[in-house]
N, C-alpha and C positions, 0 to 999 in steps of 0.2 A: 078526115080521110075520104069521105064521100066526094068531096070536091075534086079529088085527084083520081077518082075511080077509072076514068077513061084513059088516063095517062099511064096506068100501071097494070101489069098482068094480074089475072084473078088469083093465081097461085100465091101472090104476095100475102093475101089476107089469111090464107090457111097456114102459111109458114109463120106469119106474124103471131097467130093464136097458138100454134104449136110451140113456138119459142117462148111465148109469154108464160105458158104453163110449165114448160121445162125450167125456165128461170125462176118461176115461183118456187118450185121445189128446191133448186140449188141455193137461191138466196135466203130462203127460210132456214135451210140447214146451216149455211155459212153465217147467217146473222146471229145464231145462238151458239155457234161452234166454240168460239173463244170463251164465252161466258160459261158454257157447259164444262169445258176442260178446267177452268180456274175456279169453279164453284166449290166451296167447302161446306155449304150450309143446307143445300136443297137436293142432295143426291147427285151432284156433279163429280168430276174426277179428282178435284183437289190438287191440281198441278200449279206450280209457281208460274208467274207471268212470263218469264223468259222461256221456260219450257213450252208453255202454251203457244207463245208467239212462234217458236221454232217449228212446232208441229203444224200450226196454222200455215206458216209460210211454205213449208215443205209440201203440204197437201195442195194448196192452191197453185204451187209451182207444177206439181205432177199432173194436176187436173188439166193444165194448159200445155203440158209437154206431150201427152199422148195423142193429141190431134195430128201430130206429125205421122204417127203410125196409121191412125184411122183414115187420114186423107190419102195416104199411099195405097192402102187396101181398097178404098172406095174407087180411086182413080183406075187402078189396074185390074181389080178382081171382083169386088162385091157390088159396086154401084152405090149410089148415094142413098136411095130409099132403104135398102136392106141394112146398110151401115147405121143409118139414123135409128132404125127399129131396134137393132141389137144394142146400140148405145142407150136408148131410152129404157129398155127392159133392165139392163144391168144397173143403171143409175137408180131406177125405182126400187129395185131390190136392196141396193146399198143404203138408201135413205131409211127404208123400213128396218134394215138390220141394225141401224144405230139405236133403235128403240130397245134392243136387247142388251142388258147390262153385261159388263165384263170386257176386259181388254181384247180378248180374242175376237169377239164379234165387232168391237170397235174398229180394229185395224183391218179386219176382213171386209167390213162394210166400206171403209175408206178406199180400199183397193178396188172394189166393184165400181164405186163412183168414179175413180180415176180412169179406169179402163173404159167405162161406159161413156164418159165425156169425150174420150178420144175418138170414139166412133160417131158421136152425135155432133159435137160443136162445129168443127171445121166444115163438115159436109152439108149441114143445113145452110150455112152461109154461102157455100159454093153453089148449091142448088138454086139459091136465090139469085146469085149472079148469072146463072144460066138462063133464068127467066127473062133477064134483061138483054140477052144476046140478040133478040129481034130488033131490027133497025128502028121501029117506031117507039121502042121503050128505052133504047140506049141513052138518050139525053137525060133521062130521069133516073139514072142508076144511083147517083149520090143521094137523091131524095128518097128513092126506094130503100136504101140502106138506113137512112135516118128514120123512116117510118118503122122499119124492122127493129131498129135499135130502141124505138119508143116502146115496142111490144115487150122487149126484154125488161124495160123499166116499169111497165105496168105490173108485171109479175113480181118484180123486186119490191115495189111499193106495197102491194097488198099483203105480201107474205109475212111481213114482220108483225102486223096486227094479229094475224092468225097464230103466229108463233107465240106472241105475248099472252094471248088468251089461253092457249093450250098449256103452255109451260107453267103459267101462274095458277091455272085452275086444276090441271090434271097431272102435270109433271113433264119432264123433258121428253120422255118416250113418245107421248102422244103428238108432240110438236114434230118430231122426226118422222112419225108415220104420216102426218099430213103432207110432208115434203114428197114422200113416195106416191101418195094419191095424186098430187099435182102433176108429177111426171107421167103417170099413166093416162091422165086426162089429156095431156099434150100429145101423146102417141095416138090416141083415138082420133083427135082432131086432124093430125097429120095424115092419117090414112083416109079420113073422110074426104079430104081434098085431093086424093090420089090422081084423079083425072086431070087436075089443073097443072100438075108438075111431072107426071110420069114420062112425058115425051122429052123432058130435059134431063132425065137420068141417063146420061150417056157415058159409058166407060171410055177411057182414053188409053189404048194399048201403048206399051213402051215402044219408043223409036230406036233405030239402030244404035244411036250414041247414048241411049239411056242405060242406066245400071239396072240389070234384071232384078225382079222382086226378091228372089232367093238370095241374091248377092247383097241387097240392101240390108236384109235381116242378118245375114252372116257377117257382113263387114261393118255394119253401123249399129243396129239395134242390139245384137248380142254382145258386141264389145262394150256398148254403153252400159248394159246391165252388169257385165262382169267387172268393168272398171268401177262402177258405183258401189257394188258389193265389196270389192277389195278395198276401196277407199274407206268404207265404213269399218271394216274389220281390221285392216292391217296398219293404218296410219296411227302412230302413237300420239295420243292427245288430239288436239283439234288444230287444223290449219286455218280454217275460216270460221271458227266459233263453235261448231258442234259437229258431231259425227254425221248427222243427216245433211248438213250443209256441205261438208267435204264430199259426201257421196253424190250429192246432186251436181255440184260444180264439176267434179272430175268426170262423172258419168255423162255430162252434157257435151264434153269435148268431142267424142266421136260423131255426134249428131251435127255439131257446128262444122266440123271438118267435112261432113257429107255435103252440106250446103255450099261450102267453099268449093268443093270438087265439082258440084253441079254447075257452078259458074265456070270453073276451069275447063270442063269438058263441053260446054255449050257451044252451039254454032255461033257464027259471027253475029247474026241478027238477034240471037237470044241473050248474048253476053251482057249487053248494056242494061236491058230491063231487069235481069237477075241481079246485076251489081247494084242497081238503084234500090231494089227491094231489100237486099241484104243491108245496105247502108241505113235505110229507114228502120229496119228491124233493130239494128244496133242502138239507134238513138232512142227509140220509144221504150226500151227497157227501163229507162229512168222514169218515164211517166208512170208506168205500172208500179215501180218501186215506191213511189210517193202515194199514188192514188189508192192502192190496195191496203194502206194502213188504216182505212176506215174500219176494218174488222179487228184491229189490234190496238194501236196507239190511240186512235180517236174513240174507240170503244172504252178504253181505260179512262180517257178524259171524261167521257160521258158518265161512266160509272162512279167515279170518285171526286172529280173536280168540278162537275157541273151541278148547278141548282136544279134538281129534277122535281121540285115540289109543284103540286097542282093547285090552281085556284079552287077555293072551296066549292064553288058552283059546279065545277067539272068533276069533282071527286066521285060522286055516285054514278053518273053516266059512264065515266071511264072505268070504274070498278066493275060495272055490269058487263062491260065488254072485255074484261080480263086484262086491261092495259095498265093496271096499277100494282105497284110493289109496296107492301106495307112494312114500315120500319119503326121499331120502338127501341127504348133504351134498356130493355130487360137484358141482363147478362146471358149470353149464350156462347156456343162454340164458334169462334171467328178466327180468321187468319191473324198471325202475330205480326201485324203491320208496324213499321216505324212511322215517324211523322210524315215521310214522303211516300207512304203507301208501298214500301218495299217489304217483302216477306223474307223470313228466314226459313231454310229447309233443313230436313234431317239428312242422315247419311244415304237414305234411299231416294232422296230428291223430292220427297213429299213436303208440302207446306206445313210448318209447325203452327199449331193452333193454340188458342188460349180462351179463357172465359172473359167476355167483355161485351160492350155495346156494339151495335151494328157498325161496320166500318164506315158507312156513309156519314156517320155523325162525327167522325174524327176531326174534320176541318170545318165543322159547323159550330158557331158560338153556343156555349152551354145554355144560354137563356132561350135558344131556339130549339133545344132538344124537346121531344115530346114528354109530357108529364106521365107519371106512373098511371097505367091503365089506359093510355091513349097511344096513338101511333101517327106517323107521318105517311101521307099518301104520295107516292112518287111515280113518275112516268117510268115504265119499264125501259131498261137501257137499250134493248134491241130496236125500239121504235125510232131511235135517232138514225138508224141505218135506212129508214124509209125516206129521209129528207132528200138524199141524193136522187133516188129514182123519181120522187115527186117533182123535183126541179127539172129532171130530164123530160118528164111528160109535159110540164108547163112550158119549158123553154125550147123544146124541139121545134114546134111550129114557128117560134120567133126566129131561131137560128136558120131554119130552112127558108123562111120568108125573107130574111135579111140577105142571105146569099143569092136567093132568087132575084131579089131586086138588083143586086150588083151584077148578076148575070145579064139581066135585061138591059143594063146600062153599059155592058161590055167591060165591067170592072171587077168581075168575080176573081178572087185569088185562086191560084192553082191549088190542087189538093195538098201537095207538100207544104205550101205556104199556110194553109189552114191548120195543118198539123203543127207547124212551128209556133203559130199563134196560140194553139191549144197548150203547148208545153209552157210557154211564157205565162199564160194565165194560171195554169196549175201551180207554177212557182209563187204567184201572188197569193194563192189560197193559203199557203203555209205562213205568210206574213200575218194573216188574220189570227192564226193560232199563236203567233208571237205576241200579238196584242192581248189575247186571252190570258197568256201566262203573266204578262205585266199587270193586267186587271186583277188577277187573283193573288198577287204577291207570291208568285211561284208555288201555287197550291196551298198557301196558308188559308185562303178563303175560297169558297165556292163562287163560280162566276155564272152569269146568265147563260141560258141555253142558246141565246141569240148569237153567241160567238160560234158555236157549232153550226147553227143555221147559216151564218155568214160564210164560213169556210166551205161548207157544202155547196152553197150558191155559186161561189167563185170557181171551185174545182169542177162543178158541173158544166159551166161555160167552157172551161178548158177541155173537158171530156168530150163535149159535143163537137168541138172543132177537130178532135184528134181520133177518137176511137172508131166511130162509124166511117170517118174519112179513110182510116187505115184499111178497113175491110173493102171499101170501094176501090182504093188504090191498088190493092192486090188483085182484085178482079179485073181492073182496067189494064194493068201493066204486064201481068204474068203472061208468058207464052201459053196459049190455050191448053195444050196437053199437060201443062204443069200447074194449072190453077189451084187444084186442091192441095197439091204438095206445097206450093208457096203459101197457101192459106194456112197450112200446117206450120210453115215457117213463121208466119205472123203470131201464131199461138205459142210457138217456142220462145219468141221474144217476150211475149206476155208472161210465159212461164218463168223465164229467168228474172223478169221484173218482179213477179210475184214473190219469188224466193228472196230477191233483194229487199222487198218490203218486210218479210219476216226477219231478215238479218238486221235491218235498221230498227224495227220495232223491239227486237230482243235486247237492244242496247238502251231501251227507255230508262231502266232503273240505274244505269251508269251515269246518267246526266243529273247532277245535283240541281242545276238550273235548267229547267225544261225548255227555256227559250232557245237554247243552243241546239237542241234536238230538231226544232223546226227551222232554225237558220241553216243547218246542214242540208235539210231537204230543199230549202229554197236555192241554195248554191248549186246543188247538183242538177236541179231541174232547169234553171235558167242557163246553166252551162250547156246542157243538152240542146236547149232551144237555139242558142247561138251557133252551135255546130250545124244544126239543120238549116239555119238561115244561110250559112256559108255554102251549103250544097244546093240551094234553090235553083240557081241558073242551070247547073248541070242536070238536075232532075227534070226541070222544065223542058230542056232540049230532048231528053229521052222520051218524055210523055208526048211531045209534039210530033214524033215520028209517025208517018202514015200507017205503018204496020201495026201500031199500037192503038 
């Protein structure tokens, strides 16, 4: 980063560090969230995988839906710095609240995190874009977002080691408390750099053809809440798989219609850039639907289908850092799994348990089971979620350098072309998991952890071509007075994709042959990439307009 210091505004580095610590808290929480909900042995909630996947998908969907509201309030009323502060405080309290046992505090804490992220997420990205509004910084905007994105992943990489140590040594509650501490550290850093970004905290009042704030809440947000609640309560059975999915999908319709109306009411010069962004939003839903399965389907694969044993030389050092899970053959209370690691549930929806050996041993040859009085030392499952951010940190300079080289030769792809490439590469990552299924005989045998390392490597390349480029594209193409609102639209697309990931992951147990689970992911991702390729000429013409 030091080599680029003269090319980037000073505020980048404070926002980098603030976002790093905020993401430390978020990804620490999300890294153990599914494990906590489905744990039946160490004080977790004991939920079946499909219910845990549904809650996980709904939560990460709502987390990225609320930036629509936060961006709107920041644009018109609160400003970015105050919105970021409110969001950080609410998220920090929510993470700490998860340390308190009981369903009431669990769901209340999730609500605080959802609302807090709405105030924080879109607005810190928009504030970063404002820093690059100066002519001398404008050519480096893509690179600035790549650096910022690397900050996200430094936090995401570190947090899982902290989570593993705390939950293995002290329990789930202490790990959730650490997430709250990380969030508050991020807020302190943000305000320490106030003088570097305060001049870019500029509110954008509504224009004559904009919908007033009170009308947005009355005609968009309130109907979304009402439709969501009624869909949950009144629809008999499930239309899309669960009550929460029905509520989310139907509740999203008023917000989607608002963005369509934003395009319909826009001035002639604003219509095309808004149409371009809405088209991009629709396509990238698929990327997030596949990518966000790292916390559900890929975590399940790491937990039960991956050989997590440690070399003997590493057992003691890893154990001293709290990164080791001990497993023995002593009968204890475990989920009543079948041969495919599917659970049975009672009438209340709780997992039925039985007395038996640790589930990890189910697809391990009997001769490899630990002898009486001994145990196996395994890598904690959540540590696999540090592989993706590790690769982001390592590969970001490579990707930035590669596109920089192409730029100097006049051959750099357009931002939408980079995103199409990212979608295609993401599709290839699912084929790595098809190979993992073949190697393990569809779960009959454990497979090397290198399969997960490989799929995370490939999907990270796709991510680096798409996610930071998407943030940059919104900042470049949006009409200036609508930037935060359109950034909120990017996060709505992320939200819908996140919910899609939960829907797809909740179907995991319905696939007898797991390769077809990953083939479906491949098909939808590559199809989305092809759609984006077909739009490239149109998008390029819009981006080349002098006004943009």
